[in-house]
Short mmCIF file of the C-alpha atoms (twelve columns), coordinates in Angstrom:
data_MODEL
# 
_entry.id   MODEL 
# 
loop_
_atom_site.group_PDB 
_atom_site.id 
_atom_site.type_symbol 
_atom_site.label_atom_id 
_atom_site.label_alt_id 
_atom_site.label_comp_id 
_atom_site.label_asym_id 
_atom_site.label_seq_id 
_atom_site.Cartn_x 
_atom_site.Cartn_y 
_atom_site.Cartn_z 
_atom_site.pdbx_PDB_model_num 
ATOM 1   C CA . MET A 1   25.150  144.615 14.609 1 
ATOM 2   C CA . ILE A 2   23.355  141.412 15.615 1 
ATOM 3   C CA . PHE A 3   20.665  143.419 17.377 1 
ATOM 4   C CA . LEU A 4   20.210  145.648 14.327 1 
ATOM 5   C CA . MET A 5   19.772  142.612 12.087 1 
ATOM 6   C CA . THR A 6   17.286  141.068 14.514 1 
ATOM 7   C CA . ASP A 7   15.317  144.310 14.429 1 
ATOM 8   C CA . MET A 8   15.280  144.214 10.617 1 
ATOM 9   C CA . ILE A 9   14.037  140.606 10.589 1 
ATOM 10  C CA . ARG A 10  11.315  141.582 13.053 1 
ATOM 11  C CA . ALA A 11  10.336  144.531 10.852 1 
ATOM 12  C CA . PHE A 12  10.227  142.290 7.759  1 
ATOM 13  C CA . VAL A 13  7.947   139.782 9.494  1 
ATOM 14  C CA . MET A 14  5.705   142.487 10.978 1 
ATOM 15  C CA . GLU A 15  5.214   144.276 7.655  1 
ATOM 16  C CA . ALA A 16  4.479   140.956 5.948  1 
ATOM 17  C CA . HIS A 17  1.303   140.882 8.039  1 
ATOM 18  C CA . ARG A 18  -0.056  144.046 6.434  1 
ATOM 19  C CA . ASP A 19  1.935   146.236 4.010  1 
ATOM 20  C CA . LEU A 20  3.137   145.084 0.591  1 
ATOM 21  C CA . GLU A 21  5.008   148.283 -0.248 1 
ATOM 22  C CA . LYS A 22  7.036   148.169 2.972  1 
ATOM 23  C CA . VAL A 23  7.750   144.486 2.362  1 
ATOM 24  C CA . LYS A 24  9.092   145.411 -1.079 1 
ATOM 25  C CA . ASP A 25  11.272  148.135 0.421  1 
ATOM 26  C CA . ILE A 26  12.788  145.834 3.036  1 
ATOM 27  C CA . TYR A 27  13.333  143.068 0.490  1 
ATOM 28  C CA . ALA A 28  15.110  145.492 -1.857 1 
ATOM 29  C CA . ASP A 29  17.651  146.304 0.857  1 
ATOM 30  C CA . HIS A 30  17.817  142.863 2.517  1 
ATOM 31  C CA . PRO A 31  16.860  140.085 0.056  1 
ATOM 32  C CA . ASP A 32  18.847  137.609 2.170  1 
ATOM 33  C CA . LEU A 33  16.254  137.937 4.962  1 
ATOM 34  C CA . ILE A 34  13.336  136.615 2.930  1 
ATOM 35  C CA . ASP A 35  13.173  133.299 4.818  1 
ATOM 36  C CA . GLU A 36  14.616  134.449 8.134  1 
ATOM 37  C CA . PRO A 37  12.313  133.772 11.107 1 
ATOM 38  C CA . ILE A 38  11.794  135.852 14.193 1 
ATOM 39  C CA . GLU A 39  11.468  133.894 17.442 1 
ATOM 40  C CA . TRP A 40  8.603   135.388 19.442 1 
ATOM 41  C CA . SER A 41  9.052   132.909 22.285 1 
ATOM 42  C CA . PRO A 42  10.965  129.643 22.722 1 
ATOM 43  C CA . GLY A 43  9.959   127.403 19.840 1 
ATOM 44  C CA . GLN A 44  7.488   129.959 18.414 1 
ATOM 45  C CA . THR A 45  8.917   131.340 15.179 1 
ATOM 46  C CA . GLU A 46  7.491   133.158 12.166 1 
ATOM 47  C CA . THR A 47  8.858   133.927 8.714  1 
ATOM 48  C CA . PRO A 48  7.599   136.720 6.449  1 
ATOM 49  C CA . LEU A 49  5.782   134.163 4.285  1 
ATOM 50  C CA . GLN A 50  4.092   132.578 7.297  1 
ATOM 51  C CA . ALA A 51  2.998   136.046 8.418  1 
ATOM 52  C CA . ALA A 52  1.366   136.756 5.071  1 
ATOM 53  C CA . ALA A 53  -0.247  133.321 5.077  1 
ATOM 54  C CA . HIS A 54  -2.070  133.490 8.412  1 
ATOM 55  C CA . THR A 55  -3.342  137.023 7.765  1 
ATOM 56  C CA . GLY A 56  -4.682  136.161 4.323  1 
ATOM 57  C CA . ARG A 57  -2.433  138.697 2.588  1 
ATOM 58  C CA . ARG A 58  -2.421  137.074 -0.814 1 
ATOM 59  C CA . GLU A 59  -0.528  139.848 -2.604 1 
ATOM 60  C CA . ILE A 60  2.294   139.772 -0.052 1 
ATOM 61  C CA . ALA A 61  2.552   135.977 -0.168 1 
ATOM 62  C CA . GLU A 62  2.659   135.990 -3.968 1 
ATOM 63  C CA . PHE A 63  5.409   138.624 -3.968 1 
ATOM 64  C CA . LEU A 64  7.523   136.642 -1.506 1 
ATOM 65  C CA . LEU A 65  7.068   133.420 -3.463 1 
ATOM 66  C CA . GLU A 66  8.013   135.216 -6.682 1 
ATOM 67  C CA . LYS A 67  11.207  136.414 -4.988 1 
ATOM 68  C CA . GLY A 68  12.158  132.904 -3.918 1 
ATOM 69  C CA . ALA A 69  10.687  132.404 -0.449 1 
ATOM 70  C CA . GLN A 70  10.619  128.742 0.586  1 
ATOM 71  C CA . PRO A 71  7.040   127.554 -0.046 1 
ATOM 72  C CA . ASN A 72  5.012   125.594 2.467  1 
ATOM 73  C CA . MET A 73  1.607   123.987 2.878  1 
ATOM 74  C CA . VAL A 74  0.045   126.850 4.804  1 
ATOM 75  C CA . VAL A 75  0.743   129.430 2.104  1 
ATOM 76  C CA . TYR A 76  -0.624  127.236 -0.680 1 
ATOM 77  C CA . ALA A 77  -3.679  126.490 1.460  1 
ATOM 78  C CA . MET A 78  -4.254  130.224 1.970  1 
ATOM 79  C CA . LEU A 79  -3.776  130.930 -1.733 1 
ATOM 80  C CA . GLY A 80  -6.156  128.106 -2.648 1 
ATOM 81  C CA . ASP A 81  -3.470  126.731 -4.971 1 
ATOM 82  C CA . GLU A 82  -4.625  123.144 -5.237 1 
ATOM 83  C CA . ALA A 83  -1.900  121.952 -7.613 1 
ATOM 84  C CA . GLN A 84  0.966   123.203 -5.456 1 
ATOM 85  C CA . PHE A 85  -0.774  122.076 -2.262 1 
ATOM 86  C CA . ASN A 86  -1.249  118.555 -3.623 1 
ATOM 87  C CA . GLY A 87  2.318   118.537 -4.900 1 
ATOM 88  C CA . LEU A 88  3.756   119.143 -1.424 1 
ATOM 89  C CA . LEU A 89  1.338   116.585 -0.006 1 
ATOM 90  C CA . ALA A 90  2.501   113.982 -2.530 1 
ATOM 91  C CA . GLU A 91  6.121   114.666 -1.543 1 
ATOM 92  C CA . ASN A 92  5.316   113.909 2.089  1 
ATOM 93  C CA . PRO A 93  1.863   112.850 3.342  1 
ATOM 94  C CA . ASP A 94  2.813   114.076 6.820  1 
ATOM 95  C CA . ASN A 95  2.676   117.628 5.459  1 
ATOM 96  C CA . ILE A 96  -1.089  117.470 5.970  1 
ATOM 97  C CA . ASN A 97  -0.425  118.158 9.667  1 
ATOM 98  C CA . GLU A 98  1.700   121.268 9.099  1 
ATOM 99  C CA . ILE A 99  1.056   124.112 11.549 1 
ATOM 100 C CA . GLY A 100 1.671   127.754 10.686 1 
ATOM 101 C CA . ALA A 101 2.872   130.662 12.782 1 
ATOM 102 C CA . HIS A 102 1.230   131.231 16.178 1 
ATOM 103 C CA . GLN A 103 -0.068  127.637 15.982 1 
ATOM 104 C CA . PHE A 104 -2.652  128.495 13.324 1 
ATOM 105 C CA . SER A 105 -3.762  125.226 11.776 1 
ATOM 106 C CA . LEU A 106 -3.570  124.202 8.144  1 
ATOM 107 C CA . MET A 107 -7.387  124.269 8.072  1 
ATOM 108 C CA . PHE A 108 -7.397  127.882 9.265  1 
ATOM 109 C CA . HIS A 109 -5.196  128.825 6.311  1 
ATOM 110 C CA . ALA A 110 -7.301  126.777 3.879  1 
ATOM 111 C CA . ALA A 111 -10.455 128.528 5.051  1 
ATOM 112 C CA . LEU A 112 -8.825  131.883 4.305  1 
ATOM 113 C CA . GLY A 113 -8.295  130.656 0.744  1 
ATOM 114 C CA . GLY A 114 -11.748 129.146 0.342  1 
ATOM 115 C CA . ASN A 115 -10.776 126.224 -1.899 1 
ATOM 116 C CA . LEU A 116 -13.282 123.538 -0.925 1 
ATOM 117 C CA . ASN A 117 -11.188 120.701 -2.354 1 
ATOM 118 C CA . ILE A 118 -8.244  121.664 -0.150 1 
ATOM 119 C CA . ILE A 119 -10.561 122.078 2.836  1 
ATOM 120 C CA . GLN A 120 -12.057 118.625 2.245  1 
ATOM 121 C CA . THR A 121 -8.612  117.033 1.873  1 
ATOM 122 C CA . ILE A 122 -7.513  118.459 5.218  1 
ATOM 123 C CA . HIS A 123 -10.769 117.408 6.868  1 
ATOM 124 C CA . GLU A 124 -10.357 113.827 5.652  1 
ATOM 125 C CA . ASN A 125 -6.661  113.410 6.376  1 
ATOM 126 C CA . ALA A 126 -5.358  115.797 9.056  1 
ATOM 127 C CA . GLU A 127 -5.047  114.685 12.664 1 
ATOM 128 C CA . ASN A 128 -6.868  117.837 13.786 1 
ATOM 129 C CA . SER A 129 -9.176  119.571 11.310 1 
ATOM 130 C CA . ASP A 130 -9.797  122.582 13.604 1 
ATOM 131 C CA . LEU A 131 -13.218 123.278 12.121 1 
ATOM 132 C CA . SER A 132 -14.338 126.022 14.505 1 
ATOM 133 C CA . LYS A 133 -11.329 128.208 13.683 1 
ATOM 134 C CA . GLY A 134 -11.961 127.414 10.042 1 
ATOM 135 C CA . LEU A 135 -15.377 129.070 10.114 1 
ATOM 136 C CA . LEU A 136 -13.921 132.221 11.649 1 
ATOM 137 C CA . ALA A 137 -11.181 132.304 8.995  1 
ATOM 138 C CA . ALA A 138 -13.705 131.855 6.187  1 
ATOM 139 C CA . VAL A 139 -15.690 134.819 7.484  1 
ATOM 140 C CA . MET A 140 -12.509 136.866 7.861  1 
ATOM 141 C CA . THR A 141 -11.913 136.689 4.097  1 
ATOM 142 C CA . SER A 142 -15.594 136.606 3.031  1 
ATOM 143 C CA . GLN A 143 -15.462 133.021 1.754  1 
ATOM 144 C CA . VAL A 144 -19.212 132.387 1.691  1 
ATOM 145 C CA . GLU A 145 -19.142 128.861 0.238  1 
ATOM 146 C CA . ALA A 146 -16.443 127.823 2.687  1 
ATOM 147 C CA . ALA A 147 -18.432 129.299 5.592  1 
ATOM 148 C CA . GLU A 148 -21.478 127.302 4.470  1 
ATOM 149 C CA . TRP A 149 -19.324 124.142 4.329  1 
ATOM 150 C CA . PHE A 150 -18.139 124.635 7.909  1 
ATOM 151 C CA . ILE A 151 -21.691 125.282 9.092  1 
ATOM 152 C CA . GLU A 152 -22.810 122.045 7.396  1 
ATOM 153 C CA . GLN A 153 -20.189 120.191 9.474  1 
ATOM 154 C CA . GLY A 154 -21.964 121.380 12.633 1 
ATOM 155 C CA . VAL A 155 -19.258 123.718 13.937 1 
ATOM 156 C CA . PRO A 156 -20.206 125.705 17.070 1 
ATOM 157 C CA . LEU A 157 -21.455 129.114 15.981 1 
ATOM 158 C CA . ASP A 158 -20.573 130.751 19.285 1 
ATOM 159 C CA . ALA A 159 -16.799 130.210 18.907 1 
ATOM 160 C CA . THR A 160 -14.861 133.484 19.072 1 
ATOM 161 C CA . ASP A 161 -11.699 134.892 17.524 1 
ATOM 162 C CA . PHE A 162 -8.811  136.431 19.471 1 
ATOM 163 C CA . ARG A 163 -10.751 139.694 19.782 1 
ATOM 164 C CA . GLY A 164 -13.772 137.928 21.247 1 
ATOM 165 C CA . ARG A 165 -16.026 138.115 18.174 1 
ATOM 166 C CA . THR A 166 -18.300 135.341 16.965 1 
ATOM 167 C CA . ALA A 167 -18.518 134.602 13.243 1 
ATOM 168 C CA . LEU A 168 -21.791 136.541 13.033 1 
ATOM 169 C CA . GLU A 169 -20.374 139.519 14.918 1 
ATOM 170 C CA . MET A 170 -17.408 139.549 12.533 1 
ATOM 171 C CA . ALA A 171 -19.705 139.461 9.502  1 
ATOM 172 C CA . VAL A 172 -21.891 142.244 10.897 1 
ATOM 173 C CA . GLU A 173 -18.826 144.385 11.607 1 
ATOM 174 C CA . MET A 174 -17.601 143.808 8.040  1 
ATOM 175 C CA . GLU A 175 -21.056 144.613 6.639  1 
ATOM 176 C CA . ALA A 176 -20.837 141.357 4.684  1 
ATOM 177 C CA . ASP A 177 -24.568 141.011 4.078  1 
ATOM 178 C CA . ASP A 178 -24.375 137.619 2.369  1 
ATOM 179 C CA . LEU A 179 -22.448 136.107 5.276  1 
ATOM 180 C CA . VAL A 180 -24.710 137.827 7.816  1 
ATOM 181 C CA . ALA A 181 -27.728 136.202 6.183  1 
ATOM 182 C CA . VAL A 182 -26.094 132.760 6.093  1 
ATOM 183 C CA . LEU A 183 -25.074 132.918 9.756  1 
ATOM 184 C CA . GLN A 184 -28.359 134.387 10.979 1 
ATOM 185 C CA . ASP A 185 -30.210 131.588 9.218  1 
ATOM 186 C CA . ALA A 186 -27.894 128.956 10.701 1 
ATOM 187 C CA . ILE A 187 -28.309 130.330 14.224 1 
ATOM 188 C CA . GLY A 188 -32.076 130.672 13.891 1 
ATOM 189 C CA . ALA A 189 -34.222 133.751 14.467 1 
ATOM 190 C CA . GLU A 190 -35.287 132.520 17.909 1 
ATOM 191 C CA . ASN A 191 -31.651 132.442 19.067 1 
ATOM 192 C CA . LEU A 192 -30.541 135.829 17.727 1 
ATOM 193 C CA . GLU A 193 -29.913 138.616 20.223 1 
ATOM 194 C CA . SER A 194 -32.249 141.600 19.851 1 
ATOM 195 C CA . CYS A 195 -31.238 145.237 20.166 1 
ATOM 196 C CA . PRO A 196 -33.162 146.718 23.142 1 
ATOM 197 C CA . ASN A 197 -33.410 150.015 21.281 1 
ATOM 198 C CA . CYS A 198 -34.508 149.249 17.712 1 
ATOM 199 C CA . GLY A 199 -35.374 145.552 17.994 1 
ATOM 200 C CA . ALA A 200 -33.051 144.421 15.191 1 
ATOM 201 C CA . LYS A 201 -32.093 140.783 15.682 1 
ATOM 202 C CA . GLY A 202 -28.572 139.506 15.051 1 
ATOM 203 C CA . TYR A 203 -26.824 142.835 14.441 1 
ATOM 204 C CA . LYS A 204 -24.561 142.995 17.483 1 
ATOM 205 C CA . TYR A 205 -20.923 143.748 16.689 1 
ATOM 206 C CA . LEU A 206 -17.704 144.737 18.437 1 
ATOM 207 C CA . ALA A 207 -17.712 148.521 18.103 1 
ATOM 208 C CA . GLU A 208 -14.721 149.235 20.327 1 
ATOM 209 C CA . LEU A 209 -11.948 147.350 22.090 1 
ATOM 210 C CA . ASP A 210 -10.149 149.354 24.764 1 
ATOM 211 C CA . GLY A 211 -6.815  147.753 25.620 1 
ATOM 212 C CA . SER A 212 -5.028  144.725 24.231 1 
ATOM 213 C CA . PRO A 213 -7.038  141.571 23.470 1 
ATOM 214 C CA . MET A 214 -4.055  139.640 24.843 1 
ATOM 215 C CA . GLY A 215 -4.338  141.358 28.261 1 
ATOM 216 C CA . ALA A 216 -6.789  143.384 30.319 1 
ATOM 217 C CA . HIS A 217 -9.334  145.069 28.056 1 
ATOM 218 C CA . THR A 218 -12.914 146.217 27.675 1 
ATOM 219 C CA . LYS A 219 -15.110 145.250 24.728 1 
ATOM 220 C CA . ILE A 220 -18.075 147.423 23.760 1 
ATOM 221 C CA . PHE A 221 -20.728 145.816 21.572 1 
ATOM 222 C CA . ASN A 222 -23.208 147.988 19.681 1 
ATOM 223 C CA . CYS A 223 -26.097 147.455 17.287 1 
ATOM 224 C CA . LYS A 224 -25.061 147.913 13.671 1 
ATOM 225 C CA . LYS A 225 -28.548 149.127 12.752 1 
ATOM 226 C CA . CYS A 226 -28.972 151.989 15.230 1 
ATOM 227 C CA . GLY A 227 -25.640 152.272 17.086 1 
ATOM 228 C CA . HIS A 228 -27.182 151.532 20.487 1 
ATOM 229 C CA . GLU A 229 -24.824 150.045 23.076 1 
ATOM 230 C CA . ILE A 230 -25.871 146.441 23.687 1 
ATOM 231 C CA . ASP A 231 -23.161 145.042 25.947 1 
ATOM 232 C CA . VAL A 232 -19.914 145.930 27.725 1 
ATOM 233 C CA . VAL A 233 -17.502 143.122 28.592 1 
ATOM 234 C CA . LYS A 234 -14.483 143.656 30.830 1 
ATOM 235 C CA . VAL A 235 -11.686 141.077 30.705 1 
ATOM 236 C CA . GLY A 236 -8.786  140.833 33.132 1 
# 
């Protein structure tokens, strides 16, 4: 019975990363599990709400909050809810250093939400602003103004996400033209990689990842303009 319940908690947390309808189904049968964490490794836990927060799944987070999930700084940062964020901060100034699931920083979550006031508050008061991850998170949710703010802070533009993509490669893959233009301009035309086939500059993206990004894998980068293979990277 214990193992079955652990499996249900795991399923609740996993679906909170991605699928609102399945989250609703699990909640309907097991409302008591709404704040139950799964322990991925010693000391590394994650609740359904934390899962929705670090993946930028606003609709899932809002559903869980509506059903009574215990709120936290990371979810209000992701939602861009300045009033609730500031309310928790006023209750305890140390909340500014809250870390979410998988050690994702408060700034990462704020960048997903794109509220510049929250981002600035974290930058001015947190022990670790984590700006480079913030840029990647802003691109992940197409927060153009937030991405521009991070660039203005001088964040390294060659930082990569867990799949090995730079901010520009993420934007190209997403076909987010406004972000592509912002990042290409920030990098500078002279520093953009050219496609050896069509000559397009700054349109390299991760076309395929064979294997797990957490283990041995191969990354294949193509040109978004013509599809030509630009680079193959083997890891592990």
